[in-house]
C-alpha positions as CSV (number, residue, x, y, z in Angstrom):
1,X,64.8,60.1,-17.5
2,X,67.2,61.9,-15.4
3,X,70.6,60.6,-15.8
4,X,72.2,62.8,-13.2
5,X,69.2,62.2,-11.1
6,X,69.0,64.2,-8.0
7,X,65.6,65.2,-6.7
8,X,66.9,68.7,-5.9
9,X,66.7,69.9,-9.5
10,X,63.4,68.3,-10.3
11,X,61.9,69.5,-6.9
12,X,62.7,73.1,-7.9
13,X,62.1,73.2,-11.6
14,X,59.1,70.8,-11.7
15,X,57.6,72.4,-8.5
16,X,57.3,69.6,-5.9
17,X,54.1,69.7,-3.8
18,X,53.9,67.8,-0.5
19,X,50.6,66.0,0.1
20,X,48.8,66.0,3.4
21,X,47.2,62.9,4.8
22,X,43.4,62.5,5.2
23,X,43.9,61.0,8.7
24,X,42.2,57.7,7.9
25,X,44.0,54.3,8.5
26,X,46.2,53.1,5.7
27,X,44.1,50.0,5.5
28,X,41.6,52.1,3.6
29,X,44.1,53.1,0.9
30,X,44.0,51.6,-2.6
31,X,46.1,52.6,-5.6
32,X,43.8,53.5,-8.5
33,X,46.3,54.8,-11.1
34,X,50.0,54.7,-12.0
35,X,51.8,57.4,-14.0
36,X,55.3,57.1,-15.3
37,X,56.3,60.8,-15.8
38,X,59.5,62.7,-16.8
39,X,60.3,65.9,-15.0
40,X,62.5,68.8,-15.8
41,X,65.7,69.2,-13.8
42,X,66.4,72.7,-15.2
43,X,69.3,73.9,-17.4
44,X,72.0,73.1,-14.9
45,X,74.3,72.2,-17.8
46,X,74.2,74.1,-21.2
47,X,72.3,72.0,-23.7
48,X,75.2,72.0,-26.2
49,X,77.6,70.7,-23.4
50,X,75.1,68.1,-22.4
51,X,74.7,66.9,-26.0
52,X,78.5,66.8,-26.3
53,X,78.7,64.7,-23.2
54,X,76.3,62.3,-24.7
55,X,78.3,62.1,-27.9
56,X,81.6,61.5,-26.1
57,X,80.0,58.8,-24.0
58,X,78.9,57.0,-27.1
59,X,82.4,57.3,-28.6
60,X,84.2,55.9,-25.5
61,X,81.7,53.1,-25.1
62,X,81.7,52.3,-28.8
63,X,78.1,53.4,-29.1
64,X,76.9,51.0,-26.4
65,X,75.9,53.8,-24.0
66,X,73.2,55.0,-26.5
67,X,72.0,51.4,-27.2
68,X,72.2,49.6,-23.8
69,X,70.2,50.7,-20.8
70,X,69.1,53.9,-22.6
71,X,72.5,55.6,-22.4
72,X,72.6,59.3,-21.5
73,X,69.5,61.2,-22.3
74,X,68.1,64.6,-21.6
75,X,68.2,66.6,-18.3
76,X,65.0,65.1,-17.1
77,X,64.1,62.9,-14.1
78,X,61.8,59.8,-14.3
79,X,59.5,59.2,-11.4
80,X,56.4,57.0,-10.7
81,X,53.3,58.9,-9.4
82,X,50.7,56.6,-7.8
83,X,47.2,57.9,-7.1
84,X,46.0,56.6,-3.8
85,X,42.3,56.7,-3.0
86,X,41.0,56.5,0.5
87,X,37.9,54.2,0.6
88,X,36.7,55.8,3.8
89,X,36.7,59.6,2.9
90,X,37.1,59.2,-0.9
91,X,40.1,61.5,-1.0
92,X,42.8,60.9,-3.6
93,X,46.4,61.4,-2.4
94,X,49.5,61.4,-4.8
95,X,52.4,59.2,-3.9
96,X,55.7,59.6,-5.7
97,X,58.3,56.8,-5.9
98,X,61.7,57.4,-7.5
99,X,65.4,56.6,-7.7
100,X,67.9,59.4,-7.1
101,X,71.6,59.5,-6.5
102,X,71.2,58.8,-2.7
103,X,68.8,55.9,-3.3
104,X,65.1,55.1,-3.5
105,X,62.5,57.7,-2.4
106,X,59.0,57.1,-1.2
107,X,57.3,60.5,-0.8
108,X,53.7,61.7,-0.3
109,X,53.2,64.4,-2.9
110,X,53.8,65.0,-6.6
111,X,55.6,67.2,-9.1
112,X,53.3,69.9,-10.4
113,X,54.9,69.9,-13.9
114,X,56.0,67.1,-16.1
115,X,57.8,67.0,-19.4
116,X,56.0,63.9,-20.6
117,X,54.1,60.9,-19.5
118,X,55.8,57.7,-20.7
119,X,53.0,55.3,-19.5
120,X,49.9,55.4,-17.4
121,X,47.3,52.9,-16.4
122,X,44.4,52.6,-14.0
123,X,44.8,49.9,-11.4
124,X,43.0,48.5,-8.3
125,X,45.8,47.6,-5.9
126,X,46.0,47.6,-2.1
127,X,48.3,50.3,-0.8
128,X,50.2,47.8,1.4
129,X,51.1,45.8,-1.7
130,X,52.4,49.0,-3.4
131,X,54.6,49.6,-0.3
132,X,55.8,46.0,-0.2
133,X,56.6,46.2,-3.9
134,X,58.6,49.3,-3.4
135,X,60.5,47.9,-0.4
136,X,61.3,44.7,-2.4
137,X,63.0,46.6,-5.2
138,X,66.8,45.7,-5.5
139,X,69.0,48.2,-3.7
140,X,71.3,49.2,-6.5
141,X,73.8,52.1,-6.3
142,X,73.0,54.9,-8.7
143,X,75.0,54.8,-12.0
144,X,74.8,57.4,-14.7
145,X,74.7,54.8,-17.5
146,X,73.9,51.4,-16.1
147,X,71.5,52.1,-13.3
148,X,69.6,55.4,-13.3
149,X,66.1,56.7,-12.6
150,X,64.7,55.5,-15.9
151,X,65.8,51.9,-15.4
152,X,64.4,51.9,-11.9
153,X,61.1,53.5,-12.9
154,X,60.7,50.9,-15.7
155,X,61.2,48.0,-13.3
156,X,59.0,49.5,-10.6
157,X,56.2,50.3,-13.0
158,X,56.3,46.8,-14.5
159,X,56.4,45.2,-11.0
160,X,53.3,47.2,-10.0
161,X,51.5,46.0,-13.2
162,X,52.5,42.4,-12.3
163,X,51.2,42.7,-8.7
164,X,48.0,44.4,-10.0
165,X,47.4,41.5,-12.4
166,X,48.0,39.0,-9.6
167,X,45.6,40.9,-7.3
168,X,42.9,41.0,-10.0
169,X,43.2,37.2,-10.5
170,X,42.8,36.8,-6.7
171,X,39.8,39.0,-6.7
172,X,38.3,37.1,-9.6
173,X,38.9,33.8,-7.8
174,X,37.3,35.2,-4.7
175,X,34.3,36.4,-6.7
176,X,33.9,33.0,-8.4
177,X,34.2,31.3,-5.0
178,X,31.5,33.6,-3.6
179,X,29.3,32.9,-6.6
180,X,29.8,29.2,-6.1
181,X,28.9,29.4,-2.4
182,X,25.9,31.5,-3.1
183,X,24.7,29.1,-5.8
184,X,25.1,26.2,-3.3
185,X,23.2,28.1,-0.6
186,X,20.3,28.8,-2.9
187,X,20.3,25.2,-4.0
188,X,20.2,24.0,-0.4
189,X,17.4,26.5,0.3
190,X,15.4,25.2,-2.7
191,X,15.9,21.6,-1.6
192,X,14.9,22.4,1.9
193,X,11.8,24.2,0.7
194,X,10.9,21.2,-1.5
195,X,11.4,18.9,1.5
196,X,9.1,21.0,3.7
197,X,6.5,21.2,1.0
198,X,6.5,17.4,0.6
199,X,6.1,17.0,4.4
200,X,3.3,19.5,4.4
201,X,1.4,17.6,1.6
202,X,2.1,14.3,3.4
203,X,0.5,15.6,6.5
204,X,-2.5,16.9,4.6
205,X,-3.1,13.5,3.0
206,X,-3.1,11.7,6.3
C-alpha cells in the first residue's frame, strides 16, 4: 500500500499502460474479475530512511501507527484492477480504481508490474454498478496514517464483493422466477392439451 500515494511514482516504476476502448456501448460491459494489487513507487526515499520514518512514527503514536489502520508500510501503492468484458465483441479491458493524494482515480488501463496481489476474485457484475459503487465511495482527504490508498482499496474491494453478491442473488431470484413461469406455462399447455383431447373424444363418441 502506498502511504505516500501519488500515482506519479507508480505510473513510472510500475509501467502504467492506457487501455483503448472497443467502441461498443457501455451497456455491454460486465466486470469479470477484481484484483487488489500493490505496485512499486520506486526508491524515492532510501530504504533505511523510510524504515526509520516508520519507527519514529510508531514511537510518537505509542505504537498505534503500526497497529491501527496499517500504519506506515513500504513504498508501494495499492490499487484495484477490474477486468471488464464486452459482451458484444468479447474484448477484455482493464479498469484501475485507486486513491491518491489528490483524490480518487478511475482510469482505463493497468499497471504492467505489481509487487504482490493481496486478493483477487472472479465476479459477474454490471459495469454501471461498478461505476456507481466507485462514485458512492466516501470522499475522504488523503492522510498518510489514517486514510491512505490501502484503506481505500480495502473498502472499495469489499464494496464490490457486496454488490456482486447482491447481483448474484438478484440473478438467482430472476432465474427461479423464470423457471416458475416456465413451469406454469408448461402446466397450462398440458391442461389445454388434455382439454382438447377430451373434447375430441367427446365428439367422436357422439
